[in-house]
C-alpha positions as protocol buffer text, in pm:
chain_id: "A"
residue {
  index: 1
  type: MET
  ca { x: -7237 y: -12597 z: -23329 }
}
residue {
  index: 2
  type: ASP
  ca { x: -7445 y: -12739 z: -23041 }
}
residue {
  index: 3
  type: GLY
  ca { x: -7691 y: -12451 z: -23054 }
}
residue {
  index: 4
  type: ALA
  ca { x: -7423 y: -12184 z: -23095 }
}
residue {
  index: 5
  type: VAL
  ca { x: -7477 y: -11904 z: -23345 }
}
residue {
  index: 6
  type: VAL
  ca { x: -7206 y: -11953 z: -23606 }
}
residue {
  index: 7
  type: ALA
  ca { x: -7287 y: -11688 z: -23867 }
}
residue {
  index: 8
  type: PRO
  ca { x: -7545 y: -11442 z: -23989 }
}
residue {
  index: 9
  type: ILE
  ca { x: -7726 y: -11572 z: -24296 }
}
residue {
  index: 10
  type: LEU
  ca { x: -7854 y: -11381 z: -24597 }
}
residue {
  index: 11
  type: VAL
  ca { x: -8182 y: -11521 z: -24731 }
}
residue {
  index: 12
  type: ALA
  ca { x: -8249 y: -11534 z: -25104 }
}
residue {
  index: 13
  type: GLN
  ca { x: -8623 y: -11463 z: -25089 }
}
residue {
  index: 14
  type: THR
  ca { x: -8712 y: -11443 z: -25457 }
}
residue {
  index: 15
  type: TYR
  ca { x: -8666 y: -11675 z: -25754 }
}
residue {
  index: 16
  type: ALA
  ca { x: -8421 y: -11427 z: -25909 }
}
residue {
  index: 17
  type: ALA
  ca { x: -8219 y: -11405 z: -25587 }
}
residue {
  index: 18
  type: ARG
  ca { x: -8204 y: -11785 z: -25562 }
}
residue {
  index: 19
  type: LEU
  ca { x: -8101 y: -11813 z: -25927 }
}
residue {
  index: 20
  type: ARG
  ca { x: -7820 y: -11561 z: -25875 }
}
residue {
  index: 21
  type: GLY
  ca { x: -7699 y: -11703 z: -25543 }
}
residue {
  index: 22
  type: LEU
  ca { x: -7336 y: -11600 z: -25497 }
}
residue {
  index: 23
  type: ILE
  ca { x: -7263 y: -11568 z: -25869 }
}
residue {
  index: 24
  type: GLY
  ca { x: -7026 y: -11285 z: -25957 }
}
residue {
  index: 25
  type: ARG
  ca { x: -6965 y: -11174 z: -25599 }
}
residue {
  index: 26
  type: ARG
  ca { x: -6607 y: -11097 z: -25507 }
}
residue {
  index: 27
  type: VAL
  ca { x: -6701 y: -11040 z: -25142 }
}
residue {
  index: 28
  type: LEU
  ca { x: -6917 y: -11320 z: -25007 }
}
residue {
  index: 29
  type: PRO
  ca { x: -7165 y: -11297 z: -24718 }
}
residue {
  index: 30
  type: ASP
  ca { x: -7102 y: -11526 z: -24419 }
}
residue {
  index: 31
  type: ALA
  ca { x: -7375 y: -11756 z: -24552 }
}
residue {
  index: 32
  type: LEU
  ca { x: -7664 y: -11757 z: -24800 }
}
residue {
  index: 33
  type: LEU
  ca { x: -7985 y: -11960 z: -24764 }
}
residue {
  index: 34
  type: LEU
  ca { x: -8162 y: -12070 z: -25080 }
}
residue {
  index: 35
  type: ARG
  ca { x: -8512 y: -12208 z: -25014 }
}
residue {
  index: 36
  type: PRO
  ca { x: -8670 y: -12392 z: -25181 }
}
residue {
  index: 37
  type: ALA
  ca { x: -8369 y: -12561 z: -25339 }
}
residue {
  index: 38
  type: ASN
  ca { x: -8213 y: -12906 z: -25352 }
}
residue {
  index: 39
  type: SER
  ca { x: -7916 y: -12838 z: -25582 }
}
residue {
  index: 40
  type: VAL
  ca { x: -7705 y: -12547 z: -25704 }
}
residue {
  index: 41
  type: HIS
  ca { x: -7467 y: -12461 z: -25984 }
}
residue {
  index: 42
  type: GLY
  ca { x: -7144 y: -12263 z: -25997 }
}
residue {
  index: 43
  type: VAL
  ca { x: -7183 y: -12113 z: -26345 }
}
residue {
  index: 44
  type: GLY
  ca { x: -7038 y: -11764 z: -26321 }
}
residue {
  index: 45
  type: MET
  ca { x: -6881 y: -11823 z: -25978 }
}
residue {
  index: 46
  type: LEU
  ca { x: -6547 y: -11658 z: -25916 }
}
residue {
  index: 47
  type: VAL
  ca { x: -6435 y: -11876 z: -25622 }
}
residue {
  index: 48
  type: SER
  ca { x: -6506 y: -12217 z: -25470 }
}
residue {
  index: 49
  type: ILE
  ca { x: -6769 y: -12228 z: -25195 }
}
residue {
  index: 50
  type: ASP
  ca { x: -6904 y: -12468 z: -24933 }
}
residue {
  index: 51
  type: VAL
  ca { x: -7252 y: -12602 z: -25009 }
}
residue {
  index: 52
  type: ALA
  ca { x: -7489 y: -12793 z: -24779 }
}
residue {
  index: 53
  type: VAL
  ca { x: -7825 y: -12940 z: -24876 }
}
residue {
  index: 54
  type: LEU
  ca { x: -8075 y: -12946 z: -24586 }
}
residue {
  index: 55
  type: ASP
  ca { x: -8404 y: -13127 z: -24544 }
}
residue {
  index: 56
  type: SER
  ca { x: -8716 y: -12955 z: -24410 }
}
residue {
  index: 57
  type: ARG
  ca { x: -8606 y: -13015 z: -24049 }
}
residue {
  index: 58
  type: GLY
  ca { x: -8261 y: -12862 z: -24107 }
}
residue {
  index: 59
  type: THR
  ca { x: -8073 y: -13193 z: -24115 }
}
residue {
  index: 60
  type: VAL
  ca { x: -7769 y: -13168 z: -24339 }
}
residue {
  index: 61
  type: LEU
  ca { x: -7804 y: -13429 z: -24612 }
}
residue {
  index: 62
  type: VAL
  ca { x: -7471 y: -13360 z: -24781 }
}
residue {
  index: 63
  type: THR
  ca { x: -7192 y: -13105 z: -24790 }
}
residue {
  index: 64
  type: LYS
  ca { x: -6943 y: -13042 z: -25067 }
}
residue {
  index: 65
  type: VAL
  ca { x: -6707 y: -12784 z: -25207 }
}
residue {
  index: 66
  type: LEU
  ca { x: -6852 y: -12635 z: -25524 }
}
residue {
  index: 67
  type: ARG
  ca { x: -6591 y: -12511 z: -25769 }
}
residue {
  index: 68
  type: PRO
  ca { x: -6660 y: -12243 z: -26029 }
}
residue {
  index: 69
  type: PHE
  ca { x: -6878 y: -12384 z: -26311 }
}
residue {
  index: 70
  type: GLY
  ca { x: -6946 y: -12702 z: -26109 }
}
residue {
  index: 71
  type: MET
  ca { x: -7287 y: -12823 z: -25999 }
}
residue {
  index: 72
  type: THR
  ca { x: -7446 y: -13041 z: -25737 }
}
residue {
  index: 73
  type: ARG
  ca { x: -7693 y: -13312 z: -25825 }
}
residue {
  index: 74
  type: PRO
  ca { x: -8049 y: -13271 z: -25695 }
}
residue {
  index: 75
  type: HIS
  ca { x: -8089 y: -13442 z: -25356 }
}
residue {
  index: 76
  type: ARG
  ca { x: -8412 y: -13624 z: -25277 }
}
residue {
  index: 77
  type: GLY
  ca { x: -8565 y: -13471 z: -24967 }
}
residue {
  index: 78
  type: GLY
  ca { x: -8365 y: -13151 z: -25006 }
}
residue {
  index: 79
  type: ASP
  ca { x: -8556 y: -12841 z: -24901 }
}
residue {
  index: 80
  type: ALA
  ca { x: -8285 y: -12574 z: -24878 }
}
residue {
  index: 81
  type: VAL
  ca { x: -7923 y: -12508 z: -24966 }
}
residue {
  index: 82
  type: VAL
  ca { x: -7673 y: -12311 z: -24761 }
}
residue {
  index: 83
  type: GLU
  ca { x: -7379 y: -12156 z: -24944 }
}
residue {
  index: 84
  type: ALA
  ca { x: -7080 y: -12012 z: -24759 }
}
residue {
  index: 85
  type: PRO
  ca { x: -6718 y: -11917 z: -24827 }
}
residue {
  index: 86
  type: ARG
  ca { x: -6495 y: -12223 z: -24863 }
}
residue {
  index: 87
  type: GLY
  ca { x: -6370 y: -12347 z: -24526 }
}
residue {
  index: 88
  type: SER
  ca { x: -6670 y: -12212 z: -24332 }
}
residue {
  index: 89
  type: PHE
  ca { x: -6829 y: -12551 z: -24271 }
}
residue {
  index: 90
  type: ALA
  ca { x: -6504 y: -12693 z: -24130 }
}
residue {
  index: 91
  type: ARG
  ca { x: -6483 y: -12399 z: -23887 }
}
residue {
  index: 92
  type: TRP
  ca { x: -6848 y: -12441 z: -23787 }
}
residue {
  index: 93
  type: GLY
  ca { x: -6837 y: -12821 z: -23763 }
}
residue {
  index: 94
  type: LEU
  ca { x: -7118 y: -12852 z: -24020 }
}
residue {
  index: 95
  type: THR
  ca { x: -7119 y: -13206 z: -24159 }
}
residue {
  index: 96
  type: ALA
  ca { x: -7373 y: -13451 z: -24301 }
}
residue {
  index: 97
  type: GLY
  ca { x: -7616 y: -13553 z: -24027 }
}
residue {
  index: 98
  type: ALA
  ca { x: -7580 y: -13229 z: -23829 }
}
residue {
  index: 99
  type: VAL
  ca { x: -7896 y: -13030 z: -23766 }
}
residue {
  index: 100
  type: ALA
  ca { x: -7881 y: -12661 z: -23857 }
}
residue {
  index: 101
  type: THR
  ca { x: -8120 y: -12419 z: -23695 }
}
residue {
  index: 102
  type: ILE
  ca { x: -8176 y: -12112 z: -23907 }
}
residue {
  index: 103
  type: GLU
  ca { x: -8338 y: -11819 z: -23733 }
}
residue {
  index: 104
  type: ILE
  ca { x: -8488 y: -11558 z: -23963 }
}
residue {
  index: 105
  type: ARG
  ca { x: -8526 y: -11222 z: -23790 }
}
residue {
  index: 106
  type: GLY
  ca { x: -8743 y: -10931 z: -23899 }
}
């Protein structure tokens, strides 16, 4: 990490897009940002994914692997959730306490 760009991120900009998240997708984007959000569910998911809850400054509050039909509990102070294919966070070094900078272009 350390300021390095690790992946492009798709932004779920509407309520419907946040509700859908990665549900039903066989091909996953590198990452998906859900904001506002402080928890997610895996109802309808086809594969396990990495999930990180971020506060408003981008600090990672918690990471976990979300299995199909699983759910995360709401996290106090959570402002956004990042979803990514399973194993992505390990490759990126994204752990609780890390600070993620998300740059939205155009």
